[in-house]
N, C-alpha and C positions, 0 to 999 in steps of 0.2 A: 687773163693769163694768171696762173697760180704762181706764188713765190718760187716753188720748186722749179717749175718750167722756166721762169724768168732767169733764175740763177744758172740753170742748165744751158739755155740758149746764150745768155750773156758770156758765160765762160767759153763756150764753143767759139764765139766770135773773137774773144780775147786771144785764145790759143791759135786760131786760124790766122789771125793777123800777125801775132808775135812769132809763132813757129814758121809762118810763111815767109816773113822777112829774113829770118836766119837762113832758111833754105835758099832764098833768092840770092843772098849775099855770099854764102859759104859753099854751096854745091857747084859742081862743074857745069859749064855751058849754059848758065842762066843769063838772062838779060841784065840782072843786077849784080853779077859776080864781082866781088871785091869792092862793093859800094861803101863798105866801112861801118864803123861803130855808130856814126851819126845816123845813118839810115836805120840801123837796128834799133837804137834807142827811140828814135822818132816814131817808128811803126809800132813798137810796143806801147808807147804812150797813147798813140791814136787808137790802138786796139782796145786799151782801157776805155778811151773816150766812147767808142761805139758800143762797147759792152755795157757801159753805164747808161748810155742813152736808151738802149733797148730794155734793159732790165730794171732800171731805176724806178719807174713808176709802179712796179709790181712787187719788187723784193727789196729795194734799196741798193741793189747792185753791189753786193759785197764782192762776189767773184773770187773769193780768197778766204780759206779757212782762218787765216790769221786775223783778218778783218772781223769775221763773225765772232771769233773768240774774244778779240780785243773789245768789241762793243759790248759783248755779254759781261766781261769783267768790269767794264765801265758802268754797267747797269742800264744801258740804253738799248739792249736787245735781249729778248727772253732766251734763257738757256735752253728751254724746251725746243726752240726752233733751230738751235745750232746743228744737231746731227742731220736734220733734213737739208739744211743749206750746204753742209760739207759734202754730203752724198751727191747733191746736184752739181756742185763744183767739180768734184772728181770725175763724175761721169761726163760732164761737158768738156773737161780738159782732155779726157781720153778720146772722145769723138773728134774734137778739134784736131788733135795730133794725127788721128787716122786720116782725116781729110787732107791735111798738109802732105802726108806721105803719098796719098793717091795722086794729088795734083803734081807733085814733084818726083814721081816714081822713076821716070826716065833719067832724071838728074841724079837721083840716088844711085841708080845703076851705073851711071857714068863717072861717079866720084870714087876715087880710091881711098881717100882719107877717112878712116874710121872715126876720128875725133870730129870731123865736120859733120858726119852723119848723126852722131850722138848729140852734137850741139844743137841740131834742129829740134830735138825732143826735150832736152833737159840741160841743166847746168853742170859745171865741173870747175874746180879751182885751177887757175893757171899755175900757181905754185902751191903744192900740197903742204898745208900747215893747218891741221884740224882746229887748233885754238883760234888762229887768226881768221881762218875761213868761217868758223862759227860766228866770231865777233862781227865780221863783215856783213853776213846775212842778218844778224840780229840788229846791228846799227841801221842798216838800210830799211828794215821793216819798222824799226822804232820811228824813224823819220816819217815814213808813210803814215803810220797811225797817229803820231803826235800831231802832225799837220791836219789830218782828218778831224781830230777832236777839236782843233781850233777853228777849222772851217765851219764846223757845225755848232761851235760853241758848246759842245758837250750835250747838245739836245737833238732829239729826233722828232720829226713831225709825223702825223698819222693821217692816212687817207680817211675820208669820211665814211667809206664803206668797208674799212678793214681795221683790225686791231693790231696789225703788224707794223712795226716802225719802218719808215721809208729810208732812213739812213743816208748813204752817200747820194742816192738819187735826189734827195731833197735840196742839195746844194748845187746840183748841176754837174755835168761831166768834166767841164774844162779845168777847174782847180785840181781835181784828182789826177787828171791826165798830165798836167804840168808837173805835179809832184812826182809822179812816176818817171817822167822824162828826166828831171834833174837828178833823181836818185841814180838812174842808169848812167848818165853822163859823169856824175861825180864819184859814185861809189861802186859802179858796176864792174870795173876792170878786174878785180881779183877773182871773183867767183861767177860773174855773169848775172848777178842780182836776181835770184829766183824770187825772193821776198814773198813767196806764195807756195805753200806746200802742194796744193793741187796742181799748180802750173808745172811743177817739177816732177812729182811722183807719178801722177797719172800718165803723162807722156813718156816717162822713163819705162813704165810698165808696158806701154805700147811698143816702145823700141825693143823690149825684151821678147815680145810675142809675135811681132810682125816679121814676115819673111823678107827682111831687108838684105839685099845682096852685099856680102862682105861687111856686115855691120860691126862685128867685134863685140866687146863687153859693154854692158849697160852700166857698169861701175856702181853697183848697189852699195858697195862699201862706203861710198861718199854720200849716199842719199839721206842719211840721218841728219846731215847738216841743213840742207834746204827743207827737211821735214820738221825739224824741231826749232832751229834758230829763229825763223820768222814768228813762231808763236811766242817765243821768249821775248823778242823785241816788241811785239804787239802788247803783251801783258805789261811790260815795263812802261811803255808809253801810256797805257790806260791808267796805271797806278800813279805815275808821275803827274799826269794831267790833273787828276783829282786832288793831289797834294798841293799843287800850285794854284788851283782854281780859287 
């Protein structure tokens, strides 16, 4: 499997599980309706787990443009590969969101709440305050990347038959999944913890173009926060790690 395909498939799995649990909890007449925040954060973490398990041996399982950029800033991932990874991540996130919509289409049709429908695809602040919302997403992603650097000790291993760094896949999926889980439980309340531009922007685009019954606005005026703040948090984590190292 090529790194591009690995990132593409891994991100599909991440969004399929993550968007799927939000649909199950928030849409009308599902088996998991009103299961709550613990169900959502747990499934997102496990979605990261399975995405990393599948993609890790082939691409390092970044599954997140902020991770790819943070590793490149830290000097442990080649900048030349960043655009390819980001393209795969965005395409995978879009396809994953499409499949979630198809699986839950009847429940989208049965749901009146426009906010619930949008929430399956992307994040939005519970209290609109752009400065605090940006800070929240930046801090959440900072924690993710800072911990990743310490898990890997700032080093990446290489497959014997490849010049590409293995990255997150080299340390296994469990530590990364636990990190995402605790970020969601602790810092996810204000904004829904996108901490991943592809996870938010690509599904938001799908919400815009899909014929979802009574869907309402895709709130693109908010999208710059989950688009930029995770990259800022990742960059700060990379720089601080190497100052402290």
